[in-house]
PyMOL Python script that loads the backbone (N, CA, C, O; Angstrom):
from pymol import cmd

cmd.read_pdbstr("""\
ATOM      1  N   MET A   1     154.736  91.484 129.215  1.00  0.00           N
ATOM      2  CA  MET A   1     155.678  91.428 130.298  1.00  0.00           C
ATOM      3  C   MET A   1     155.008  91.763 131.642  1.00  0.00           C
ATOM      4  O   MET A   1     155.276  91.117 132.656  1.00  0.00           O
ATOM      5  N   ARG A   2     154.145  92.770 131.633  1.00  0.00           N
ATOM      6  CA  ARG A   2     153.457  93.170 132.862  1.00  0.00           C
ATOM      7  C   ARG A   2     152.545  92.052 133.365  1.00  0.00           C
ATOM      8  O   ARG A   2     152.466  91.809 134.569  1.00  0.00           O
ATOM      9  N   LYS A   3     151.854  91.368 132.443  1.00  0.00           N
ATOM     10  CA  LYS A   3     150.972  90.268 132.830  1.00  0.00           C
ATOM     11  C   LYS A   3     151.781  89.129 133.450  1.00  0.00           C
ATOM     12  O   LYS A   3     151.337  88.504 134.412  1.00  0.00           O
ATOM     13  N   ALA A   4     152.958  88.862 132.907  1.00  0.00           N
ATOM     14  CA  ALA A   4     153.794  87.787 133.444  1.00  0.00           C
ATOM     15  C   ALA A   4     154.217  88.096 134.875  1.00  0.00           C
ATOM     16  O   ALA A   4     154.229  87.197 135.716  1.00  0.00           O
ATOM     17  N   ILE A   5     154.559  89.336 135.167  1.00  0.00           N
ATOM     18  CA  ILE A   5     154.954  89.726 136.514  1.00  0.00           C
ATOM     19  C   ILE A   5     153.780  89.579 137.480  1.00  0.00           C
ATOM     20  O   ILE A   5     153.957  89.120 138.608  1.00  0.00           O
ATOM     21  N   ILE A   6     152.599  89.961 137.044  1.00  0.00           N
ATOM     22  CA  ILE A   6     151.403  89.837 137.880  1.00  0.00           C
ATOM     23  C   ILE A   6     151.101  88.366 138.159  1.00  0.00           C
ATOM     24  O   ILE A   6     150.795  87.999 139.293  1.00  0.00           O
ATOM     25  N   VAL A   7     151.185  87.528 137.135  1.00  0.00           N
ATOM     26  CA  VAL A   7     150.919  86.090 137.303  1.00  0.00           C
ATOM     27  C   VAL A   7     151.935  85.475 138.251  1.00  0.00           C
ATOM     28  O   VAL A   7     151.571  84.689 139.125  1.00  0.00           O
ATOM     29  N   ILE A   8     153.212  85.826 138.087  1.00  0.00           N
ATOM     30  CA  ILE A   8     154.249  85.301 138.978  1.00  0.00           C
ATOM     31  C   ILE A   8     153.984  85.743 140.417  1.00  0.00           C
ATOM     32  O   ILE A   8     154.145  84.950 141.345  1.00  0.00           O
ATOM     33  N   GLY A   9     153.585  86.986 140.610  1.00  0.00           N
ATOM     34  CA  GLY A   9     153.268  87.484 141.949  1.00  0.00           C
ATOM     35  C   GLY A   9     152.118  86.730 142.588  1.00  0.00           C
ATOM     36  O   GLY A   9     152.158  86.403 143.774  1.00  0.00           O
ATOM     37  N   ILE A  10     151.100  86.458 141.800  1.00  0.00           N
ATOM     38  CA  ILE A  10     149.942  85.711 142.320  1.00  0.00           C
ATOM     39  C   ILE A  10     150.347  84.282 142.684  1.00  0.00           C
ATOM     40  O   ILE A  10     149.959  83.778 143.738  1.00  0.00           O
ATOM     41  N   VAL A  11     151.115  83.637 141.828  1.00  0.00           N
ATOM     42  CA  VAL A  11     151.548  82.254 142.084  1.00  0.00           C
ATOM     43  C   VAL A  11     152.402  82.185 143.349  1.00  0.00           C
ATOM     44  O   VAL A  11     152.199  81.309 144.189  1.00  0.00           O
ATOM     45  N   VAL A  12     153.344  83.098 143.483  1.00  0.00           N
ATOM     46  CA  VAL A  12     154.192  83.117 144.676  1.00  0.00           C
ATOM     47  C   VAL A  12     153.340  83.368 145.924  1.00  0.00           C
ATOM     48  O   VAL A  12     153.548  82.727 146.954  1.00  0.00           O
ATOM     49  N   GLY A  13     152.394  84.288 145.837  1.00  0.00           N
ATOM     50  CA  GLY A  13     151.512  84.563 146.964  1.00  0.00           C
ATOM     51  C   GLY A  13     150.699  83.345 147.374  1.00  0.00           C
ATOM     52  O   GLY A  13     150.541  83.075 148.565  1.00  0.00           O
ATOM     53  N   LEU A  14     150.187  82.615 146.404  1.00  0.00           N
ATOM     54  CA  LEU A  14     149.417  81.408 146.704  1.00  0.00           C
ATOM     55  C   LEU A  14     150.292  80.307 147.293  1.00  0.00           C
ATOM     56  O   LEU A  14     149.822  79.503 148.099  1.00  0.00           O
ATOM     57  N   MET A  15     151.551  80.268 146.897  1.00  0.00           N
ATOM     58  CA  MET A  15     152.458  79.253 147.431  1.00  0.00           C
ATOM     59  C   MET A  15     152.790  79.514 148.897  1.00  0.00           C
ATOM     60  O   MET A  15     153.122  78.578 149.625  1.00  0.00           O
ATOM     61  N   LEU A  16     152.709  80.751 149.339  1.00  0.00           N
ATOM     62  CA  LEU A  16     153.047  81.091 150.718  1.00  0.00           C
ATOM     63  C   LEU A  16     151.919  80.797 151.705  1.00  0.00           C
ATOM     64  O   LEU A  16     152.169  80.665 152.903  1.00  0.00           O
ATOM     65  N   ILE A  17     150.705  80.696 151.226  1.00  0.00           N
ATOM     66  CA  ILE A  17     149.560  80.442 152.117  1.00  0.00           C
ATOM     67  C   ILE A  17     149.715  79.125 152.873  1.00  0.00           C
ATOM     68  O   ILE A  17     149.574  79.130 154.096  1.00  0.00           O
ATOM     69  N   PRO A  18     150.001  77.980 152.207  1.00  0.00           N
ATOM     70  CA  PRO A  18     150.161  76.733 152.968  1.00  0.00           C
ATOM     71  C   PRO A  18     151.323  76.788 153.956  1.00  0.00           C
ATOM     72  O   PRO A  18     151.245  76.187 155.028  1.00  0.00           O
ATOM     73  N   ALA A  19     152.395  77.494 153.619  1.00  0.00           N
ATOM     74  CA  ALA A  19     153.532  77.597 154.534  1.00  0.00           C
ATOM     75  C   ALA A  19     153.129  78.301 155.820  1.00  0.00           C
ATOM     76  O   ALA A  19     153.550  77.884 156.900  1.00  0.00           O
ATOM     77  N   ALA A  20     152.338  79.340 155.738  1.00  0.00           N
ATOM     78  CA  ALA A  20     151.884  80.048 156.940  1.00  0.00           C
ATOM     79  C   ALA A  20     150.975  79.158 157.780  1.00  0.00           C
ATOM     80  O   ALA A  20     151.050  79.184 159.009  1.00  0.00           O
ATOM     81  N   ALA A  21     150.135  78.386 157.144  1.00  0.00           N
ATOM     82  CA  ALA A  21     149.231  77.493 157.875  1.00  0.00           C
ATOM     83  C   ALA A  21     149.985  76.389 158.596  1.00  0.00           C
ATOM     84  O   ALA A  21     149.535  75.909 159.636  1.00  0.00           O
ATOM     85  N   ALA A  22     151.131  75.980 158.057  1.00  0.00           N
ATOM     86  CA  ALA A  22     151.908  74.906 158.669  1.00  0.00           C
ATOM     87  C   ALA A  22     152.476  75.309 160.018  1.00  0.00           C
ATOM     88  O   ALA A  22     152.738  74.441 160.851  1.00  0.00           O
ATOM     89  N   PHE A  23     152.674  76.602 160.258  1.00  0.00           N
ATOM     90  CA  PHE A  23     153.236  77.062 161.516  1.00  0.00           C
ATOM     91  C   PHE A  23     152.175  77.464 162.524  1.00  0.00           C
ATOM     92  O   PHE A  23     152.515  77.970 163.594  1.00  0.00           O
ATOM     93  N   ALA A  24     150.920  77.259 162.223  1.00  0.00           N
ATOM     94  CA  ALA A  24     149.842  77.618 163.142  1.00  0.00           C
ATOM     95  C   ALA A  24     149.801  76.647 164.312  1.00  0.00           C
ATOM     96  O   ALA A  24     150.050  75.455 164.134  1.00  0.00           O
ATOM     97  N   ASP A  25     149.496  77.132 165.486  1.00  0.00           N
ATOM     98  CA  ASP A  25     149.336  76.296 166.668  1.00  0.00           C
ATOM     99  C   ASP A  25     147.873  75.899 166.755  1.00  0.00           C
ATOM    100  O   ASP A  25     147.023  76.761 166.978  1.00  0.00           O
ATOM    101  N   PRO A  26     147.548  74.605 166.584  1.00  0.00           N
ATOM    102  CA  PRO A  26     146.147  74.202 166.542  1.00  0.00           C
ATOM    103  C   PRO A  26     145.402  74.381 167.854  1.00  0.00           C
ATOM    104  O   PRO A  26     144.171  74.364 167.870  1.00  0.00           O
ATOM    105  N   GLY A  27     146.121  74.553 168.948  1.00  0.00           N
ATOM    106  CA  GLY A  27     145.440  74.682 170.225  1.00  0.00           C
ATOM    107  C   GLY A  27     145.366  76.085 170.770  1.00  0.00           C
ATOM    108  O   GLY A  27     144.996  76.266 171.931  1.00  0.00           O
ATOM    109  N   SER A  28     145.701  77.082 169.983  1.00  0.00           N
ATOM    110  CA  SER A  28     145.744  78.428 170.538  1.00  0.00           C
ATOM    111  C   SER A  28     144.615  79.328 170.058  1.00  0.00           C
ATOM    112  O   SER A  28     144.586  80.508 170.410  1.00  0.00           O
ATOM    113  N   HIS A  29     143.718  78.826 169.293  1.00  0.00           N
ATOM    114  CA  HIS A  29     142.669  79.667 168.719  1.00  0.00           C
ATOM    115  C   HIS A  29     141.290  79.282 169.239  1.00  0.00           C
ATOM    116  O   HIS A  29     140.346  79.127 168.463  1.00  0.00           O
ATOM    117  N   GLY A  30     141.180  79.130 170.549  1.00  0.00           N
ATOM    118  CA  GLY A  30     139.879  78.785 171.125  1.00  0.00           C
ATOM    119  C   GLY A  30     139.495  77.366 170.779  1.00  0.00           C
ATOM    120  O   GLY A  30     140.252  76.433 171.047  1.00  0.00           O
ATOM    121  N   SER A  31     138.362  77.195 170.204  1.00  0.00           N
ATOM    122  CA  SER A  31     137.869  75.867 169.861  1.00  0.00           C
ATOM    123  C   SER A  31     138.426  75.425 168.515  1.00  0.00           C
ATOM    124  O   SER A  31     138.336  76.158 167.530  1.00  0.00           O
ATOM    125  N   THR A  32     138.991  74.247 168.475  1.00  0.00           N
ATOM    126  CA  THR A  32     139.565  73.694 167.259  1.00  0.00           C
ATOM    127  C   THR A  32     139.069  72.264 167.078  1.00  0.00           C
ATOM    128  O   THR A  32     138.836  71.573 168.069  1.00  0.00           O
ATOM    129  N   PRO A  33     138.904  71.808 165.854  1.00  0.00           N
ATOM    130  CA  PRO A  33     138.464  70.436 165.637  1.00  0.00           C
ATOM    131  C   PRO A  33     139.588  69.410 165.802  1.00  0.00           C
ATOM    132  O   PRO A  33     139.338  68.208 165.706  1.00  0.00           O
ATOM    133  N   SER A  34     140.815  69.864 166.047  1.00  0.00           N
ATOM    134  CA  SER A  34     141.945  68.951 166.191  1.00  0.00           C
ATOM    135  C   SER A  34     141.759  68.050 167.394  1.00  0.00           C
ATOM    136  O   SER A  34     141.163  68.445 168.396  1.00  0.00           O
ATOM    137  N   SER A  35     142.275  66.831 167.286  1.00  0.00           N
ATOM    138  CA  SER A  35     142.245  65.934 168.434  1.00  0.00           C
ATOM    139  C   SER A  35     143.314  66.379 169.421  1.00  0.00           C
ATOM    140  O   SER A  35     144.204  67.158 169.083  1.00  0.00           O
ATOM    141  N   CYS A  36     143.213  65.881 170.625  1.00  0.00           N
ATOM    142  CA  CYS A  36     144.199  66.241 171.636  1.00  0.00           C
ATOM    143  C   CYS A  36     145.586  65.730 171.268  1.00  0.00           C
ATOM    144  O   CYS A  36     146.581  66.330 171.674  1.00  0.00           O
ATOM    145  N   VAL A  37     145.681  64.643 170.515  1.00  0.00           N
ATOM    146  CA  VAL A  37     146.985  64.173 170.063  1.00  0.00           C
ATOM    147  C   VAL A  37     147.613  65.225 169.146  1.00  0.00           C
ATOM    148  O   VAL A  37     148.801  65.523 169.273  1.00  0.00           O
ATOM    149  N   GLY A  38     146.844  65.779 168.243  1.00  0.00           N
ATOM    150  CA  GLY A  38     147.353  66.805 167.345  1.00  0.00           C
ATOM    151  C   GLY A  38     147.747  68.067 168.081  1.00  0.00           C
ATOM    152  O   GLY A  38     148.793  68.654 167.804  1.00  0.00           O
ATOM    153  N   ILE A  39     146.917  68.483 169.014  1.00  0.00           N
ATOM    154  CA  ILE A  39     147.197  69.698 169.781  1.00  0.00           C
ATOM    155  C   ILE A  39     148.459  69.522 170.625  1.00  0.00           C
ATOM    156  O   ILE A  39     149.340  70.382 170.624  1.00  0.00           O
ATOM    157  N   GLU A  40     148.539  68.414 171.338  1.00  0.00           N
ATOM    158  CA  GLU A  40     149.702  68.178 172.197  1.00  0.00           C
ATOM    159  C   GLU A  40     150.969  67.966 171.375  1.00  0.00           C
ATOM    160  O   GLU A  40     152.041  68.435 171.759  1.00  0.00           O
ATOM    161  N   SER A  41     150.856  67.267 170.254  1.00  0.00           N
ATOM    162  CA  SER A  41     152.029  67.047 169.396  1.00  0.00           C
ATOM    163  C   SER A  41     152.559  68.365 168.864  1.00  0.00           C
ATOM    164  O   SER A  41     153.770  68.584 168.831  1.00  0.00           O
ATOM    165  N   ALA A  42     151.665  69.234 168.451  1.00  0.00           N
ATOM    166  CA  ALA A  42     152.089  70.547 167.953  1.00  0.00           C
ATOM    167  C   ALA A  42     152.712  71.374 169.066  1.00  0.00           C
ATOM    168  O   ALA A  42     153.599  72.192 168.821  1.00  0.00           O
ATOM    169  N   GLY A  43     152.253  71.162 170.270  1.00  0.00           N
ATOM    170  CA  GLY A  43     152.749  71.939 171.397  1.00  0.00           C
ATOM    171  C   GLY A  43     154.146  71.565 171.852  1.00  0.00           C
ATOM    172  O   GLY A  43     154.820  72.386 172.472  1.00  0.00           O
ATOM    173  N   VAL A  44     154.611  70.340 171.563  1.00  0.00           N
ATOM    174  CA  VAL A  44     155.934  69.903 172.015  1.00  0.00           C
ATOM    175  C   VAL A  44     156.946  69.817 170.878  1.00  0.00           C
ATOM    176  O   VAL A  44     158.086  69.406 171.091  1.00  0.00           O
ATOM    177  N   SER A  45     156.540  70.196 169.688  1.00  0.00           N
ATOM    178  CA  SER A  45     157.440  70.127 168.530  1.00  0.00           C
ATOM    179  C   SER A  45     157.795  71.520 168.073  1.00  0.00           C
ATOM    180  O   SER A  45     156.930  72.395 168.046  1.00  0.00           O
ATOM    181  N   PRO A  46     159.020  71.749 167.719  1.00  0.00           N
ATOM    182  CA  PRO A  46     160.212  70.916 167.848  1.00  0.00           C
ATOM    183  C   PRO A  46     160.739  70.927 169.282  1.00  0.00           C
ATOM    184  O   PRO A  46     160.238  71.664 170.131  1.00  0.00           O
ATOM    185  N   LYS A  47     161.745  70.110 169.540  1.00  0.00           N
ATOM    186  CA  LYS A  47     162.348  70.064 170.879  1.00  0.00           C
ATOM    187  C   LYS A  47     162.730  71.471 171.314  1.00  0.00           C
ATOM    188  O   LYS A  47     163.230  72.272 170.524  1.00  0.00           O
ATOM    189  N   GLY A  48     162.483  71.749 172.584  1.00  0.00           N
ATOM    190  CA  GLY A  48     162.840  73.050 173.136  1.00  0.00           C
ATOM    191  C   GLY A  48     161.762  74.102 173.006  1.00  0.00           C
ATOM    192  O   GLY A  48     161.918  75.210 173.519  1.00  0.00           O
ATOM    193  N   SER A  49     160.666  73.778 172.326  1.00  0.00           N
ATOM    194  CA  SER A  49     159.617  74.781 172.129  1.00  0.00           C
ATOM    195  C   SER A  49     158.552  74.747 173.222  1.00  0.00           C
ATOM    196  O   SER A  49     157.644  75.578 173.225  1.00  0.00           O
ATOM    197  N   SER A  50     158.653  73.798 174.147  1.00  0.00           N
ATOM    198  CA  SER A  50     157.644  73.658 175.196  1.00  0.00           C
ATOM    199  C   SER A  50     158.309  73.666 176.566  1.00  0.00           C
ATOM    200  O   SER A  50     159.299  72.969 176.787  1.00  0.00           O
ATOM    201  N   ASP A  51     157.758  74.462 177.489  1.00  0.00           N
ATOM    202  CA  ASP A  51     158.250  74.427 178.868  1.00  0.00           C
ATOM    203  C   ASP A  51     157.809  73.149 179.558  1.00  0.00           C
ATOM    204  O   ASP A  51     158.492  72.646 180.451  1.00  0.00           O
ATOM    205  N   GLU A  52     156.665  72.626 179.140  1.00  0.00           N
ATOM    206  CA  GLU A  52     156.101  71.427 179.749  1.00  0.00           C
ATOM    207  C   GLU A  52     156.934  70.187 179.412  1.00  0.00           C
ATOM    208  O   GLU A  52     157.206  69.363 180.285  1.00  0.00           O
ATOM    209  N   PHE A  53     157.339  70.057 178.139  1.00  0.00           N
ATOM    210  CA  PHE A  53     158.158  68.930 177.681  1.00  0.00           C
ATOM    211  C   PHE A  53     159.267  69.463 176.772  1.00  0.00           C
ATOM    212  O   PHE A  53     159.174  69.350 175.549  1.00  0.00           O
ATOM    213  N   PRO A  54     160.321  70.047 177.367  1.00  0.00           N
ATOM    214  CA  PRO A  54     161.385  70.622 176.535  1.00  0.00           C
ATOM    215  C   PRO A  54     162.118  69.590 175.689  1.00  0.00           C
ATOM    216  O   PRO A  54     162.770  69.946 174.707  1.00  0.00           O
ATOM    217  N   GLY A  55     162.020  68.322 176.056  1.00  0.00           N
ATOM    218  CA  GLY A  55     162.663  67.258 175.285  1.00  0.00           C
ATOM    219  C   GLY A  55     161.838  66.799 174.100  1.00  0.00           C
ATOM    220  O   GLY A  55     162.243  65.880 173.388  1.00  0.00           O
ATOM    221  N   GLY A  56     160.690  67.419 173.873  1.00  0.00           N
ATOM    222  CA  GLY A  56     159.846  67.081 172.726  1.00  0.00           C
ATOM    223  C   GLY A  56     159.135  65.749 172.897  1.00  0.00           C
ATOM    224  O   GLY A  56     158.817  65.329 174.010  1.00  0.00           O
ATOM    225  N   HIS A  57     158.891  65.091 171.758  1.00  0.00           N
ATOM    226  CA  HIS A  57     158.151  63.820 171.766  1.00  0.00           C
ATOM    227  C   HIS A  57     158.809  62.730 172.603  1.00  0.00           C
ATOM    228  O   HIS A  57     158.099  62.018 173.313  1.00  0.00           O
ATOM    229  N   PRO A  58     160.134  62.562 172.556  1.00  0.00           N
ATOM    230  CA  PRO A  58     160.729  61.515 173.395  1.00  0.00           C
ATOM    231  C   PRO A  58     160.409  61.701 174.880  1.00  0.00           C
ATOM    232  O   PRO A  58     160.134  60.728 175.582  1.00  0.00           O
ATOM    233  N   GLN A  59     160.444  62.934 175.353  1.00  0.00           N
ATOM    234  CA  GLN A  59     160.124  63.191 176.755  1.00  0.00           C
ATOM    235  C   GLN A  59     158.641  62.951 177.031  1.00  0.00           C
ATOM    236  O   GLN A  59     158.287  62.406 178.076  1.00  0.00           O
ATOM    237  N   LEU A  60     157.776  63.353 176.103  1.00  0.00           N
ATOM    238  CA  LEU A  60     156.342  63.106 176.257  1.00  0.00           C
ATOM    239  C   LEU A  60     156.056  61.607 176.298  1.00  0.00           C
ATOM    240  O   LEU A  60     155.278  61.140 177.130  1.00  0.00           O
ATOM    241  N   ASN A  61     156.688  60.857 175.395  1.00  0.00           N
ATOM    242  CA  ASN A  61     156.478  59.407 175.380  1.00  0.00           C
ATOM    243  C   ASN A  61     156.964  58.756 176.673  1.00  0.00           C
ATOM    244  O   ASN A  61     156.310  57.847 177.185  1.00  0.00           O
ATOM    245  N   ALA A  62     158.101  59.207 177.210  1.00  0.00           N
ATOM    246  CA  ALA A  62     158.601  58.675 178.478  1.00  0.00           C
ATOM    247  C   ALA A  62     157.618  58.975 179.607  1.00  0.00           C
ATOM    248  O   ALA A  62     157.370  58.122 180.460  1.00  0.00           O
ATOM    249  N   PHE A  63     157.059  60.183 179.613  1.00  0.00           N
ATOM    250  CA  PHE A  63     156.062  60.551 180.614  1.00  0.00           C
ATOM    251  C   PHE A  63     154.848  59.633 180.543  1.00  0.00           C
ATOM    252  O   PHE A  63     154.352  59.175 181.573  1.00  0.00           O
ATOM    253  N   LEU A  64     154.368  59.362 179.328  1.00  0.00           N
ATOM    254  CA  LEU A  64     153.202  58.495 179.161  1.00  0.00           C
ATOM    255  C   LEU A  64     153.493  57.076 179.630  1.00  0.00           C
ATOM    256  O   LEU A  64     152.648  56.443 180.264  1.00  0.00           O
ATOM    257  N   ARG A  65     154.690  56.573 179.321  1.00  0.00           N
ATOM    258  CA  ARG A  65     155.058  55.213 179.762  1.00  0.00           C
ATOM    259  C   ARG A  65     155.148  55.120 181.281  1.00  0.00           C
ATOM    260  O   ARG A  65     154.767  54.106 181.867  1.00  0.00           O
ATOM    261  N   GLU A  66     155.655  56.183 181.922  1.00  0.00           N
ATOM    262  CA  GLU A  66     155.749  56.202 183.389  1.00  0.00           C
ATOM    263  C   GLU A  66     154.373  56.344 184.035  1.00  0.00           C
ATOM    264  O   GLU A  66     154.104  55.731 185.067  1.00  0.00           O
ATOM    265  N   THR A  67     153.503  57.152 183.429  1.00  0.00           N
ATOM    266  CA  THR A  67     152.182  57.414 183.990  1.00  0.00           C
ATOM    267  C   THR A  67     151.250  56.219 183.836  1.00  0.00           C
ATOM    268  O   THR A  67     150.409  55.961 184.698  1.00  0.00           O
ATOM    269  N   PHE A  68     151.406  55.487 182.725  1.00  0.00           N
ATOM    270  CA  PHE A  68     150.557  54.322 182.448  1.00  0.00           C
ATOM    271  C   PHE A  68     151.425  53.084 182.250  1.00  0.00           C
ATOM    272  O   PHE A  68     151.508  52.562 181.138  1.00  0.00           O
ATOM    273  N   PRO A  69     152.080  52.601 183.324  1.00  0.00           N
ATOM    274  CA  PRO A  69     152.992  51.461 183.174  1.00  0.00           C
ATOM    275  C   PRO A  69     152.259  50.206 182.696  1.00  0.00           C
ATOM    276  O   PRO A  69     151.155  49.907 183.149  1.00  0.00           O
ATOM    277  N   GLY A  70     152.887  49.489 181.784  1.00  0.00           N
ATOM    278  CA  GLY A  70     152.316  48.255 181.273  1.00  0.00           C
ATOM    279  C   GLY A  70     151.320  48.445 180.140  1.00  0.00           C
ATOM    280  O   GLY A  70     150.904  47.468 179.517  1.00  0.00           O
ATOM    281  N   THR A  71     150.933  49.674 179.864  1.00  0.00           N
ATOM    282  CA  THR A  71     149.992  49.957 178.773  1.00  0.00           C
ATOM    283  C   THR A  71     150.787  50.314 177.522  1.00  0.00           C
ATOM    284  O   THR A  71     151.652  51.190 177.567  1.00  0.00           O
ATOM    285  N   PRO A  72     150.501  49.640 176.400  1.00  0.00           N
ATOM    286  CA  PRO A  72     151.222  49.988 175.168  1.00  0.00           C
ATOM    287  C   PRO A  72     151.006  51.450 174.790  1.00  0.00           C
ATOM    288  O   PRO A  72     149.900  51.976 174.914  1.00  0.00           O
ATOM    289  N   LEU A  73     152.074  52.098 174.327  1.00  0.00           N
ATOM    290  CA  LEU A  73     152.000  53.507 173.962  1.00  0.00           C
ATOM    291  C   LEU A  73     150.929  53.752 172.906  1.00  0.00           C
ATOM    292  O   LEU A  73     150.242  54.772 172.951  1.00  0.00           O
ATOM    293  N   GLY A  74     150.777  52.830 171.955  1.00  0.00           N
ATOM    294  CA  GLY A  74     149.762  52.974 170.910  1.00  0.00           C
ATOM    295  C   GLY A  74     148.350  53.013 171.469  1.00  0.00           C
ATOM    296  O   GLY A  74     147.496  53.733 170.952  1.00  0.00           O
ATOM    297  N   ALA A  75     148.101  52.246 172.515  1.00  0.00           N
ATOM    298  CA  ALA A  75     146.767  52.238 173.130  1.00  0.00           C
ATOM    299  C   ALA A  75     146.467  53.573 173.806  1.00  0.00           C
ATOM    300  O   ALA A  75     145.339  54.062 173.754  1.00  0.00           O
ATOM    301  N   ILE A  76     147.483  54.158 174.438  1.00  0.00           N
ATOM    302  CA  ILE A  76     147.296  55.459 175.091  1.00  0.00           C
ATOM    303  C   ILE A  76     147.008  56.531 174.040  1.00  0.00           C
ATOM    304  O   ILE A  76     146.073  57.321 174.177  1.00  0.00           O
ATOM    305  N   ILE A  77     147.823  56.542 172.998  1.00  0.00           N
ATOM    306  CA  ILE A  77     147.662  57.539 171.938  1.00  0.00           C
ATOM    307  C   ILE A  77     146.319  57.371 171.242  1.00  0.00           C
ATOM    308  O   ILE A  77     145.666  58.360 170.910  1.00  0.00           O
ATOM    309  N   SER A  78     145.902  56.135 171.019  1.00  0.00           N
ATOM    310  CA  SER A  78     144.621  55.878 170.356  1.00  0.00           C
ATOM    311  C   SER A  78     143.457  56.461 171.149  1.00  0.00           C
ATOM    312  O   SER A  78     142.562  57.083 170.577  1.00  0.00           O
ATOM    313  N   GLU A  79     143.470  56.262 172.459  1.00  0.00           N
ATOM    314  CA  GLU A  79     142.384  56.803 173.288  1.00  0.00           C
ATOM    315  C   GLU A  79     142.405  58.324 173.310  1.00  0.00           C
ATOM    316  O   GLU A  79     141.357  58.965 173.234  1.00  0.00           O
ATOM    317  N   PHE A  80     143.593  58.898 173.415  1.00  0.00           N
ATOM    318  CA  PHE A  80     143.731  60.350 173.477  1.00  0.00           C
ATOM    319  C   PHE A  80     143.374  60.997 172.142  1.00  0.00           C
ATOM    320  O   PHE A  80     142.951  62.152 172.105  1.00  0.00           O
ATOM    321  N   ALA A  81     143.541  60.258 171.050  1.00  0.00           N
ATOM    322  CA  ALA A  81     143.201  60.789 169.722  1.00  0.00           C
ATOM    323  C   ALA A  81     141.689  60.940 169.545  1.00  0.00           C
ATOM    324  O   ALA A  81     141.240  61.676 168.666  1.00  0.00           O
ATOM    325  N   LYS A  82     140.920  60.265 170.355  1.00  0.00           N
ATOM    326  CA  LYS A  82     139.456  60.339 170.255  1.00  0.00           C
ATOM    327  C   LYS A  82     138.890  61.550 171.006  1.00  0.00           C
ATOM    328  O   LYS A  82     137.705  61.864 170.887  1.00  0.00           O
ATOM    329  N   VAL A  83     139.748  62.225 171.781  1.00  0.00           N
ATOM    330  CA  VAL A  83     139.314  63.371 172.582  1.00  0.00           C
ATOM    331  C   VAL A  83     139.525  64.647 171.776  1.00  0.00           C
ATOM    332  O   VAL A  83     140.614  64.889 171.256  1.00  0.00           O
ATOM    333  N   HIS A  84     138.491  65.451 171.678  1.00  0.00           N
ATOM    334  CA  HIS A  84     138.534  66.742 170.980  1.00  0.00           C
ATOM    335  C   HIS A  84     138.093  67.815 171.973  1.00  0.00           C
ATOM    336  O   HIS A  84     136.932  68.223 171.991  1.00  0.00           O
ATOM    337  N   ALA A  85     139.044  68.265 172.803  1.00  0.00           N
ATOM    338  CA  ALA A  85     138.720  69.204 173.879  1.00  0.00           C
ATOM    339  C   ALA A  85     138.786  70.666 173.440  1.00  0.00           C
ATOM    340  O   ALA A  85     138.384  71.553 174.193  1.00  0.00           O
ATOM    341  N   GLY A  86     139.286  70.927 172.235  1.00  0.00           N
ATOM    342  CA  GLY A  86     139.245  72.281 171.691  1.00  0.00           C
ATOM    343  C   GLY A  86     140.437  73.166 171.959  1.00  0.00           C
ATOM    344  O   GLY A  86     140.610  74.173 171.271  1.00  0.00           O
ATOM    345  N   SER A  87     141.277  72.828 172.944  1.00  0.00           N
ATOM    346  CA  SER A  87     142.440  73.672 173.243  1.00  0.00           C
ATOM    347  C   SER A  87     143.451  72.855 174.035  1.00  0.00           C
ATOM    348  O   SER A  87     143.144  71.766 174.520  1.00  0.00           O
ATOM    349  N   HIS A  88     144.658  73.393 174.159  1.00  0.00           N
ATOM    350  CA  HIS A  88     145.684  72.722 174.958  1.00  0.00           C
ATOM    351  C   HIS A  88     145.228  72.581 176.411  1.00  0.00           C
ATOM    352  O   HIS A  88     145.393  71.527 177.024  1.00  0.00           O
ATOM    353  N   GLU A  89     144.656  73.650 176.948  1.00  0.00           N
ATOM    354  CA  GLU A  89     144.188  73.616 178.328  1.00  0.00           C
ATOM    355  C   GLU A  89     143.080  72.581 178.514  1.00  0.00           C
ATOM    356  O   GLU A  89     143.048  71.862 179.512  1.00  0.00           O
ATOM    357  N   GLY A  90     142.176  72.516 177.543  1.00  0.00           N
ATOM    358  CA  GLY A  90     141.087  71.542 177.606  1.00  0.00           C
ATOM    359  C   GLY A  90     141.607  70.122 177.567  1.00  0.00           C
ATOM    360  O   GLY A  90     141.103  69.251 178.276  1.00  0.00           O
ATOM    361  N   CYS A  91     142.611  69.886 176.744  1.00  0.00           N
ATOM    362  CA  CYS A  91     143.208  68.546 176.661  1.00  0.00           C
ATOM    363  C   CYS A  91     143.900  68.181 177.970  1.00  0.00           C
ATOM    364  O   CYS A  91     143.783  67.049 178.440  1.00  0.00           O
ATOM    365  N   ASP A  92     144.628  69.143 178.569  1.00  0.00           N
ATOM    366  CA  ASP A  92     145.276  68.873 179.855  1.00  0.00           C
ATOM    367  C   ASP A  92     144.245  68.552 180.931  1.00  0.00           C
ATOM    368  O   ASP A  92     144.487  67.704 181.790  1.00  0.00           O
ATOM    369  N   ALA A  93     143.106  69.219 180.888  1.00  0.00           N
ATOM    370  CA  ALA A  93     142.062  68.991 181.895  1.00  0.00           C
ATOM    371  C   ALA A  93     141.433  67.609 181.756  1.00  0.00           C
ATOM    372  O   ALA A  93     140.990  67.034 182.749  1.00  0.00           O
ATOM    373  N   THR A  94     141.387  67.062 180.529  1.00  0.00           N
ATOM    374  CA  THR A  94     140.772  65.744 180.349  1.00  0.00           C
ATOM    375  C   THR A  94     141.725  64.611 180.685  1.00  0.00           C
ATOM    376  O   THR A  94     141.292  63.490 180.952  1.00  0.00           O
ATOM    377  N   GLY A  95     143.037  64.899 180.673  1.00  0.00           N
ATOM    378  CA  GLY A  95     144.054  63.870 180.895  1.00  0.00           C
ATOM    379  C   GLY A  95     144.120  63.506 182.325  1.00  0.00           C
ATOM    380  O   GLY A  95     144.920  62.652 182.708  1.00  0.00           O
TER     381      GLY A  95
END
""", "prot")
cmd.dss("prot")
cmd.show_as("cartoon", "prot")
cmd.util.cbc("prot")
cmd.orient("prot")
C-alpha cells in the first residue's frame, strides 16, 4: 500500500511538470531560442493579458495589416518567424 501511494505521488508530480512549462513566458528569461512570432504570440495571449495589444491576436493582426498594407499576413508572419531576437524587447527593436 505504501509503495502504491509513493508511485501515485511520483506520477502526479511528473504530470504537473508540463503544465507549469505551458504557462512560461518565452520572452521573459533573457535569451530564448523562440522566434519572435512565438514570443509575441505568447505575449498577447489570452486577450486582455497585454497592455500593448489588449485585444489579443485579432488586434495584433489588424495592426500588422495596417502597418504593411497590401502585404499578405502570412508573408509578414513568415519573415518575423525567422527572427530570433531573444526577448520581447529585442523583437520589438527589430520590428
